[in-house]
PDB file of N, CA, C and O in Angstrom:
ATOM      1  N   MET A   1      49.542  58.278 111.731  1.00  0.00           N
ATOM      2  CA  MET A   1      50.379  59.433 111.565  1.00  0.00           C
ATOM      3  C   MET A   1      51.514  59.092 110.643  1.00  0.00           C
ATOM      4  O   MET A   1      52.110  58.023 110.779  1.00  0.00           O
ATOM      5  N   THR A   2      51.834  59.947 109.719  1.00  0.00           N
ATOM      6  CA  THR A   2      52.915  59.756 108.745  1.00  0.00           C
ATOM      7  C   THR A   2      53.996  60.810 108.986  1.00  0.00           C
ATOM      8  O   THR A   2      53.690  61.974 109.245  1.00  0.00           O
ATOM      9  N   GLN A   3      55.247  60.398 108.900  1.00  0.00           N
ATOM     10  CA  GLN A   3      56.370  61.328 109.087  1.00  0.00           C
ATOM     11  C   GLN A   3      57.159  61.468 107.793  1.00  0.00           C
ATOM     12  O   GLN A   3      57.270  60.517 107.019  1.00  0.00           O
ATOM     13  N   PHE A   4      57.696  62.635 107.568  1.00  0.00           N
ATOM     14  CA  PHE A   4      58.541  62.902 106.386  1.00  0.00           C
ATOM     15  C   PHE A   4      59.763  63.698 106.837  1.00  0.00           C
ATOM     16  O   PHE A   4      59.679  64.540 107.731  1.00  0.00           O
ATOM     17  N   SER A   5      60.895  63.414 106.200  1.00  0.00           N
ATOM     18  CA  SER A   5      62.079  64.232 106.399  1.00  0.00           C
ATOM     19  C   SER A   5      61.886  65.539 105.653  1.00  0.00           C
ATOM     20  O   SER A   5      61.462  65.542 104.498  1.00  0.00           O
ATOM     21  N   VAL A   6      62.201  66.671 106.322  1.00  0.00           N
ATOM     22  CA  VAL A   6      62.074  67.975 105.756  1.00  0.00           C
ATOM     23  C   VAL A   6      63.423  68.675 105.827  1.00  0.00           C
ATOM     24  O   VAL A   6      64.050  68.705 106.886  1.00  0.00           O
ATOM     25  N   ILE A   7      63.863  69.222 104.746  1.00  0.00           N
ATOM     26  CA  ILE A   7      65.109  69.974 104.704  1.00  0.00           C
ATOM     27  C   ILE A   7      64.773  71.462 104.702  1.00  0.00           C
ATOM     28  O   ILE A   7      64.057  71.940 103.822  1.00  0.00           O
ATOM     29  N   ILE A   8      65.280  72.178 105.669  1.00  0.00           N
ATOM     30  CA  ILE A   8      65.048  73.610 105.790  1.00  0.00           C
ATOM     31  C   ILE A   8      66.405  74.331 105.673  1.00  0.00           C
ATOM     32  O   ILE A   8      67.355  74.053 106.406  1.00  0.00           O
ATOM     33  N   GLU A   9      66.443  75.286 104.698  1.00  0.00           N
ATOM     34  CA  GLU A   9      67.668  76.039 104.481  1.00  0.00           C
ATOM     35  C   GLU A   9      67.378  77.518 104.581  1.00  0.00           C
ATOM     36  O   GLU A   9      66.291  77.974 104.225  1.00  0.00           O
ATOM     37  N   MET A  10      68.349  78.264 105.066  1.00  0.00           N
ATOM     38  CA  MET A  10      68.226  79.703 105.148  1.00  0.00           C
ATOM     39  C   MET A  10      68.926  80.327 103.925  1.00  0.00           C
ATOM     40  O   MET A  10      70.036  79.935 103.565  1.00  0.00           O
ATOM     41  N   ASP A  11      68.267  81.284 103.310  1.00  0.00           N
ATOM     42  CA  ASP A  11      68.895  82.039 102.206  1.00  0.00           C
ATOM     43  C   ASP A  11      68.789  83.525 102.479  1.00  0.00           C
ATOM     44  O   ASP A  11      68.428  83.941 103.580  1.00  0.00           O
ATOM     45  N   GLU A  12      69.108  84.328 101.463  1.00  0.00           N
ATOM     46  CA  GLU A  12      69.116  85.774 101.636  1.00  0.00           C
ATOM     47  C   GLU A  12      67.724  86.370 101.957  1.00  0.00           C
ATOM     48  O   GLU A  12      67.617  87.442 102.553  1.00  0.00           O
ATOM     49  N   GLU A  13      66.694  85.665 101.557  1.00  0.00           N
ATOM     50  CA  GLU A  13      65.352  86.202 101.678  1.00  0.00           C
ATOM     51  C   GLU A  13      64.519  85.510 102.769  1.00  0.00           C
ATOM     52  O   GLU A  13      63.333  85.808 102.908  1.00  0.00           O
ATOM     53  N   GLY A  14      65.103  84.615 103.527  1.00  0.00           N
ATOM     54  CA  GLY A  14      64.373  83.907 104.544  1.00  0.00           C
ATOM     55  C   GLY A  14      64.719  82.438 104.582  1.00  0.00           C
ATOM     56  O   GLY A  14      65.897  82.081 104.592  1.00  0.00           O
ATOM     57  N   TYR A  15      63.709  81.572 104.603  1.00  0.00           N
ATOM     58  CA  TYR A  15      63.888  80.141 104.682  1.00  0.00           C
ATOM     59  C   TYR A  15      63.143  79.441 103.568  1.00  0.00           C
ATOM     60  O   TYR A  15      62.091  79.895 103.117  1.00  0.00           O
ATOM     61  N   VAL A  16      63.702  78.336 103.136  1.00  0.00           N
ATOM     62  CA  VAL A  16      63.116  77.460 102.117  1.00  0.00           C
ATOM     63  C   VAL A  16      63.083  76.049 102.664  1.00  0.00           C
ATOM     64  O   VAL A  16      64.075  75.599 103.237  1.00  0.00           O
ATOM     65  N   ALA A  17      61.978  75.334 102.509  1.00  0.00           N
ATOM     66  CA  ALA A  17      61.869  73.980 102.982  1.00  0.00           C
ATOM     67  C   ALA A  17      61.400  73.090 101.828  1.00  0.00           C
ATOM     68  O   ALA A  17      60.611  73.516 100.984  1.00  0.00           O
ATOM     69  N   HIS A  18      61.897  71.844 101.804  1.00  0.00           N
ATOM     70  CA  HIS A  18      61.380  70.873 100.856  1.00  0.00           C
ATOM     71  C   HIS A  18      61.420  69.487 101.439  1.00  0.00           C
ATOM     72  O   HIS A  18      62.169  69.203 102.374  1.00  0.00           O
ATOM     73  N   VAL A  19      60.572  68.599 100.853  1.00  0.00           N
ATOM     74  CA  VAL A  19      60.397  67.256 101.329  1.00  0.00           C
ATOM     75  C   VAL A  19      60.884  66.319 100.240  1.00  0.00           C
ATOM     76  O   VAL A  19      60.204  66.166  99.224  1.00  0.00           O
ATOM     77  N   PRO A  20      62.058  65.675 100.417  1.00  0.00           N
ATOM     78  CA  PRO A  20      62.606  64.834  99.368  1.00  0.00           C
ATOM     79  C   PRO A  20      61.688  63.683  98.905  1.00  0.00           C
ATOM     80  O   PRO A  20      61.723  63.302  97.735  1.00  0.00           O
ATOM     81  N   ALA A  21      60.901  63.152  99.783  1.00  0.00           N
ATOM     82  CA  ALA A  21      60.005  62.047  99.451  1.00  0.00           C
ATOM     83  C   ALA A  21      58.812  62.456  98.603  1.00  0.00           C
ATOM     84  O   ALA A  21      58.178  61.625  97.953  1.00  0.00           O
ATOM     85  N   LEU A  22      58.517  63.766  98.621  1.00  0.00           N
ATOM     86  CA  LEU A  22      57.341  64.300  97.912  1.00  0.00           C
ATOM     87  C   LEU A  22      57.834  65.276  96.838  1.00  0.00           C
ATOM     88  O   LEU A  22      58.057  66.453  97.122  1.00  0.00           O
ATOM     89  N   GLN A  23      57.997  64.804  95.654  1.00  0.00           N
ATOM     90  CA  GLN A  23      58.510  65.658  94.560  1.00  0.00           C
ATOM     91  C   GLN A  23      57.627  66.873  94.365  1.00  0.00           C
ATOM     92  O   GLN A  23      56.407  66.780  94.236  1.00  0.00           O
ATOM     93  N   GLY A  24      58.304  68.036  94.348  1.00  0.00           N
ATOM     94  CA  GLY A  24      57.585  69.289  94.133  1.00  0.00           C
ATOM     95  C   GLY A  24      56.965  69.883  95.390  1.00  0.00           C
ATOM     96  O   GLY A  24      56.186  70.831  95.299  1.00  0.00           O
ATOM     97  N   CYS A  25      57.291  69.352  96.551  1.00  0.00           N
ATOM     98  CA  CYS A  25      56.712  69.822  97.800  1.00  0.00           C
ATOM     99  C   CYS A  25      57.717  70.810  98.437  1.00  0.00           C
ATOM    100  O   CYS A  25      58.685  70.406  99.081  1.00  0.00           O
ATOM    101  N   TYR A  26      57.458  72.097  98.238  1.00  0.00           N
ATOM    102  CA  TYR A  26      58.315  73.175  98.699  1.00  0.00           C
ATOM    103  C   TYR A  26      57.526  74.232  99.438  1.00  0.00           C
ATOM    104  O   TYR A  26      56.323  74.368  99.214  1.00  0.00           O
ATOM    105  N   ALA A  27      58.170  74.981 100.311  1.00  0.00           N
ATOM    106  CA  ALA A  27      57.567  76.126 100.994  1.00  0.00           C
ATOM    107  C   ALA A  27      58.599  77.153 101.314  1.00  0.00           C
ATOM    108  O   ALA A  27      59.788  76.841 101.383  1.00  0.00           O
ATOM    109  N   GLN A  28      58.176  78.379 101.514  1.00  0.00           N
ATOM    110  CA  GLN A  28      59.076  79.486 101.924  1.00  0.00           C
ATOM    111  C   GLN A  28      58.501  80.195 103.141  1.00  0.00           C
ATOM    112  O   GLN A  28      57.307  80.102 103.425  1.00  0.00           O
ATOM    113  N   GLY A  29      59.363  80.899 103.851  1.00  0.00           N
ATOM    114  CA  GLY A  29      58.911  81.710 104.969  1.00  0.00           C
ATOM    115  C   GLY A  29      59.986  82.705 105.393  1.00  0.00           C
ATOM    116  O   GLY A  29      61.170  82.499 105.127  1.00  0.00           O
ATOM    117  N   ASP A  30      59.577  83.761 106.042  1.00  0.00           N
ATOM    118  CA  ASP A  30      60.517  84.749 106.527  1.00  0.00           C
ATOM    119  C   ASP A  30      61.292  84.292 107.747  1.00  0.00           C
ATOM    120  O   ASP A  30      62.424  84.721 107.971  1.00  0.00           O
ATOM    121  N   THR A  31      60.678  83.414 108.540  1.00  0.00           N
ATOM    122  CA  THR A  31      61.317  82.891 109.745  1.00  0.00           C
ATOM    123  C   THR A  31      61.284  81.359 109.710  1.00  0.00           C
ATOM    124  O   THR A  31      60.553  80.762 108.920  1.00  0.00           O
ATOM    125  N   TYR A  32      62.083  80.739 110.573  1.00  0.00           N
ATOM    126  CA  TYR A  32      62.082  79.287 110.663  1.00  0.00           C
ATOM    127  C   TYR A  32      60.708  78.760 111.039  1.00  0.00           C
ATOM    128  O   TYR A  32      60.230  77.782 110.465  1.00  0.00           O
ATOM    129  N   GLU A  33      60.078  79.410 112.000  1.00  0.00           N
ATOM    130  CA  GLU A  33      58.749  79.000 112.440  1.00  0.00           C
ATOM    131  C   GLU A  33      57.713  79.083 111.342  1.00  0.00           C
ATOM    132  O   GLU A  33      56.859  78.209 111.197  1.00  0.00           O
ATOM    133  N   GLU A  34      57.808  80.166 110.561  1.00  0.00           N
ATOM    134  CA  GLU A  34      56.877  80.345 109.437  1.00  0.00           C
ATOM    135  C   GLU A  34      57.059  79.292 108.373  1.00  0.00           C
ATOM    136  O   GLU A  34      56.079  78.720 107.894  1.00  0.00           O
ATOM    137  N   VAL A  35      58.292  79.025 107.992  1.00  0.00           N
ATOM    138  CA  VAL A  35      58.516  78.003 106.934  1.00  0.00           C
ATOM    139  C   VAL A  35      58.099  76.625 107.446  1.00  0.00           C
ATOM    140  O   VAL A  35      57.597  75.809 106.673  1.00  0.00           O
ATOM    141  N   PHE A  36      58.297  76.358 108.729  1.00  0.00           N
ATOM    142  CA  PHE A  36      57.904  75.084 109.307  1.00  0.00           C
ATOM    143  C   PHE A  36      56.393  74.881 109.193  1.00  0.00           C
ATOM    144  O   PHE A  36      55.917  73.821 108.788  1.00  0.00           O
ATOM    145  N   GLU A  37      55.646  75.944 109.568  1.00  0.00           N
ATOM    146  CA  GLU A  37      54.170  75.825 109.465  1.00  0.00           C
ATOM    147  C   GLU A  37      53.733  75.735 108.005  1.00  0.00           C
ATOM    148  O   GLU A  37      52.823  74.977 107.668  1.00  0.00           O
ATOM    149  N   ASN A  38      54.393  76.519 107.135  1.00  0.00           N
ATOM    150  CA  ASN A  38      54.033  76.483 105.716  1.00  0.00           C
ATOM    151  C   ASN A  38      54.268  75.109 105.097  1.00  0.00           C
ATOM    152  O   ASN A  38      53.446  74.627 104.318  1.00  0.00           O
ATOM    153  N   ILE A  39      55.389  74.480 105.443  1.00  0.00           N
ATOM    154  CA  ILE A  39      55.699  73.151 104.840  1.00  0.00           C
ATOM    155  C   ILE A  39      54.682  72.107 105.374  1.00  0.00           C
ATOM    156  O   ILE A  39      54.291  71.196 104.645  1.00  0.00           O
ATOM    157  N   ARG A  40      54.273  72.245 106.616  1.00  0.00           N
ATOM    158  CA  ARG A  40      53.233  71.329 107.137  1.00  0.00           C
ATOM    159  C   ARG A  40      51.965  71.439 106.305  1.00  0.00           C
ATOM    160  O   ARG A  40      51.387  70.423 105.920  1.00  0.00           O
ATOM    161  N   ASP A  41      51.519  72.679 106.019  1.00  0.00           N
ATOM    162  CA  ASP A  41      50.332  72.897 105.208  1.00  0.00           C
ATOM    163  C   ASP A  41      50.502  72.329 103.797  1.00  0.00           C
ATOM    164  O   ASP A  41      49.594  71.690 103.266  1.00  0.00           O
ATOM    165  N   VAL A  42      51.656  72.564 103.203  1.00  0.00           N
ATOM    166  CA  VAL A  42      51.931  72.065 101.855  1.00  0.00           C
ATOM    167  C   VAL A  42      51.939  70.550 101.820  1.00  0.00           C
ATOM    168  O   VAL A  42      51.408  69.947 100.887  1.00  0.00           O
ATOM    169  N   ILE A  43      52.539  69.924 102.832  1.00  0.00           N
ATOM    170  CA  ILE A  43      52.524  68.436 102.898  1.00  0.00           C
ATOM    171  C   ILE A  43      51.119  67.911 102.963  1.00  0.00           C
ATOM    172  O   ILE A  43      50.784  66.962 102.253  1.00  0.00           O
ATOM    173  N   LYS A  44      50.257  68.516 103.819  1.00  0.00           N
ATOM    174  CA  LYS A  44      48.864  68.073 103.903  1.00  0.00           C
ATOM    175  C   LYS A  44      48.163  68.162 102.555  1.00  0.00           C
ATOM    176  O   LYS A  44      47.480  67.224 102.144  1.00  0.00           O
ATOM    177  N   LEU A  45      48.330  69.287 101.868  1.00  0.00           N
ATOM    178  CA  LEU A  45      47.703  69.455 100.547  1.00  0.00           C
ATOM    179  C   LEU A  45      48.246  68.456  99.540  1.00  0.00           C
ATOM    180  O   LEU A  45      47.504  67.879  98.745  1.00  0.00           O
ATOM    181  N   HIS A  46      49.551  68.268  99.591  1.00  0.00           N
ATOM    182  CA  HIS A  46      50.169  67.309  98.669  1.00  0.00           C
ATOM    183  C   HIS A  46      49.637  65.901  98.898  1.00  0.00           C
ATOM    184  O   HIS A  46      49.356  65.180  97.941  1.00  0.00           O
ATOM    185  N   LEU A  47      49.497  65.503 100.162  1.00  0.00           N
ATOM    186  CA  LEU A  47      48.997  64.159 100.483  1.00  0.00           C
ATOM    187  C   LEU A  47      47.541  64.002 100.075  1.00  0.00           C
ATOM    188  O   LEU A  47      47.133  62.939  99.608  1.00  0.00           O
ATOM    189  N   GLU A  48      46.750  65.074 100.253  1.00  0.00           N
ATOM    190  CA  GLU A  48      45.362  65.034  99.776  1.00  0.00           C
ATOM    191  C   GLU A  48      45.283  64.756  98.287  1.00  0.00           C
ATOM    192  O   GLU A  48      44.472  63.946  97.839  1.00  0.00           O
ATOM    193  N   ASP A  49      46.129  65.430  97.522  1.00  0.00           N
ATOM    194  CA  ASP A  49      46.136  65.221  96.076  1.00  0.00           C
ATOM    195  C   ASP A  49      46.561  63.801  95.713  1.00  0.00           C
ATOM    196  O   ASP A  49      45.998  63.193  94.802  1.00  0.00           O
ATOM    197  N   ILE A  50      47.556  63.276  96.427  1.00  0.00           N
ATOM    198  CA  ILE A  50      48.005  61.899  96.196  1.00  0.00           C
ATOM    199  C   ILE A  50      46.902  60.935  96.466  1.00  0.00           C
ATOM    200  O   ILE A  50      46.679  60.030  95.662  1.00  0.00           O
ATOM    201  N   MET A  51      46.179  61.081  97.587  1.00  0.00           N
ATOM    202  CA  MET A  51      45.098  60.158  97.918  1.00  0.00           C
ATOM    203  C   MET A  51      43.935  60.246  96.955  1.00  0.00           C
ATOM    204  O   MET A  51      43.339  59.227  96.605  1.00  0.00           O
ATOM    205  N   LYS A  52      43.592  61.498  96.504  1.00  0.00           N
ATOM    206  CA  LYS A  52      42.510  61.683  95.571  1.00  0.00           C
ATOM    207  C   LYS A  52      42.801  60.992  94.223  1.00  0.00           C
ATOM    208  O   LYS A  52      41.891  60.525  93.539  1.00  0.00           O
ATOM    209  N   SER A  53      44.076  60.942  93.871  1.00  0.00           N
ATOM    210  CA  SER A  53      44.454  60.296  92.587  1.00  0.00           C
ATOM    211  C   SER A  53      44.628  58.783  92.719  1.00  0.00           C
ATOM    212  O   SER A  53      44.922  58.093  91.743  1.00  0.00           O
ATOM    213  N   GLY A  54      44.441  58.279  93.940  1.00  0.00           N
ATOM    214  CA  GLY A  54      44.528  56.819  94.145  1.00  0.00           C
ATOM    215  C   GLY A  54      45.912  56.272  94.269  1.00  0.00           C
ATOM    216  O   GLY A  54      46.109  55.057  94.243  1.00  0.00           O
ATOM    217  N   GLN A  55      46.889  57.155  94.403  1.00  0.00           N
ATOM    218  CA  GLN A  55      48.268  56.678  94.557  1.00  0.00           C
ATOM    219  C   GLN A  55      48.557  56.374  96.030  1.00  0.00           C
ATOM    220  O   GLN A  55      47.856  56.833  96.931  1.00  0.00           O
ATOM    221  N   ASP A  56      49.620  55.579  96.243  1.00  0.00           N
ATOM    222  CA  ASP A  56      50.083  55.291  97.584  1.00  0.00           C
ATOM    223  C   ASP A  56      50.890  56.440  98.129  1.00  0.00           C
ATOM    224  O   ASP A  56      51.627  57.084  97.382  1.00  0.00           O
ATOM    225  N   ILE A  57      50.773  56.714  99.406  1.00  0.00           N
ATOM    226  CA  ILE A  57      51.568  57.721 100.066  1.00  0.00           C
ATOM    227  C   ILE A  57      53.008  57.211 100.182  1.00  0.00           C
ATOM    228  O   ILE A  57      53.248  56.127 100.713  1.00  0.00           O
ATOM    229  N   PRO A  58      53.961  58.003  99.681  1.00  0.00           N
ATOM    230  CA  PRO A  58      55.366  57.557  99.762  1.00  0.00           C
ATOM    231  C   PRO A  58      55.823  57.392 101.200  1.00  0.00           C
ATOM    232  O   PRO A  58      55.348  58.081 102.103  1.00  0.00           O
ATOM    233  N   LYS A  59      56.743  56.476 101.394  1.00  0.00           N
ATOM    234  CA  LYS A  59      57.353  56.274 102.706  1.00  0.00           C
ATOM    235  C   LYS A  59      58.419  57.284 102.935  1.00  0.00           C
ATOM    236  O   LYS A  59      58.997  57.811 101.984  1.00  0.00           O
ATOM    237  N   MET A  60      58.705  57.580 104.231  1.00  0.00           N
ATOM    238  CA  MET A  60      59.789  58.500 104.542  1.00  0.00           C
ATOM    239  C   MET A  60      61.099  57.914 104.116  1.00  0.00           C
ATOM    240  O   MET A  60      61.370  56.732 104.329  1.00  0.00           O
ATOM    241  N   GLN A  61      61.937  58.771 103.495  1.00  0.00           N
ATOM    242  CA  GLN A  61      63.252  58.326 103.053  1.00  0.00           C
ATOM    243  C   GLN A  61      64.274  58.719 104.144  1.00  0.00           C
ATOM    244  O   GLN A  61      64.157  59.754 104.801  1.00  0.00           O
ATOM    245  N   GLN A  62      65.257  57.858 104.295  1.00  0.00           N
ATOM    246  CA  GLN A  62      66.328  58.218 105.221  1.00  0.00           C
ATOM    247  C   GLN A  62      67.242  59.217 104.516  1.00  0.00           C
ATOM    248  O   GLN A  62      67.635  59.010 103.368  1.00  0.00           O
ATOM    249  N   ILE A  63      67.578  60.308 105.217  1.00  0.00           N
ATOM    250  CA  ILE A  63      68.364  61.359 104.657  1.00  0.00           C
ATOM    251  C   ILE A  63      69.731  61.385 105.365  1.00  0.00           C
ATOM    252  O   ILE A  63      69.805  61.299 106.591  1.00  0.00           O
ATOM    253  N   SER A  64      70.778  61.502 104.595  1.00  0.00           N
ATOM    254  CA  SER A  64      72.106  61.670 105.163  1.00  0.00           C
ATOM    255  C   SER A  64      72.587  63.053 104.772  1.00  0.00           C
ATOM    256  O   SER A  64      72.629  63.402 103.592  1.00  0.00           O
ATOM    257  N   LEU A  65      72.951  63.838 105.780  1.00  0.00           N
ATOM    258  CA  LEU A  65      73.406  65.178 105.534  1.00  0.00           C
ATOM    259  C   LEU A  65      74.884  65.259 105.908  1.00  0.00           C
ATOM    260  O   LEU A  65      75.281  64.872 107.007  1.00  0.00           O
ATOM    261  N   THR A  66      75.695  65.772 104.971  1.00  0.00           N
ATOM    262  CA  THR A  66      77.121  65.888 105.202  1.00  0.00           C
ATOM    263  C   THR A  66      77.623  67.105 104.488  1.00  0.00           C
ATOM    264  O   THR A  66      76.860  67.784 103.801  1.00  0.00           O
ATOM    265  N   THR A  67      78.877  67.392 104.635  1.00  0.00           N
ATOM    266  CA  THR A  67      79.496  68.512 103.888  1.00  0.00           C
ATOM    267  C   THR A  67      80.616  67.959 103.032  1.00  0.00           C
ATOM    268  O   THR A  67      81.208  66.924 103.339  1.00  0.00           O
ATOM    269  N   VAL A  68      80.889  68.667 101.960  1.00  0.00           N
ATOM    270  CA  VAL A  68      81.919  68.340 101.037  1.00  0.00           C
ATOM    271  C   VAL A  68      82.824  69.526 100.871  1.00  0.00           C
ATOM    272  O   VAL A  68      82.341  70.616 100.567  1.00  0.00           O
ATOM    273  N   GLU A  69      84.096  69.370 101.052  1.00  0.00           N
ATOM    274  CA  GLU A  69      85.032  70.468 100.858  1.00  0.00           C
ATOM    275  C   GLU A  69      85.601  70.460  99.466  1.00  0.00           C
ATOM    276  O   GLU A  69      86.153  69.451  99.029  1.00  0.00           O
ATOM    277  N   ILE A  70      85.480  71.562  98.761  1.00  0.00           N
ATOM    278  CA  ILE A  70      85.934  71.674  97.375  1.00  0.00           C
ATOM    279  C   ILE A  70      86.979  72.809  97.275  1.00  0.00           C
ATOM    280  O   ILE A  70      86.752  73.903  97.792  1.00  0.00           O
ATOM    281  N   SER A  71      88.074  72.557  96.638  1.00  0.00           N
ATOM    282  CA  SER A  71      89.070  73.576  96.417  1.00  0.00           C
ATOM    283  C   SER A  71      88.761  74.303  95.115  1.00  0.00           C
ATOM    284  O   SER A  71      88.628  73.691  94.055  1.00  0.00           O
ATOM    285  N   VAL A  72      88.649  75.645  95.226  1.00  0.00           N
ATOM    286  CA  VAL A  72      88.388  76.439  94.013  1.00  0.00           C
ATOM    287  C   VAL A  72      89.440  77.503  93.829  1.00  0.00           C
ATOM    288  O   VAL A  72      89.385  78.266  92.865  1.00  0.00           O
TER     289      VAL A  72
END
């Protein structure tokens, strides 16, 4: 079993998810549950493509999430 960090953000139109370790691996959904299931499917497809091309599956990257305050 392989694990990946997934970042899920809410926007005006629903939710967007991406996987930092897998460049170009994005999904959208109207609800959190939908985007979570969609990103799982996208990760599976992305990994299938990586394996078919003979590349190594990337390792999970450690993610640090913080906030930055900016004066405007």
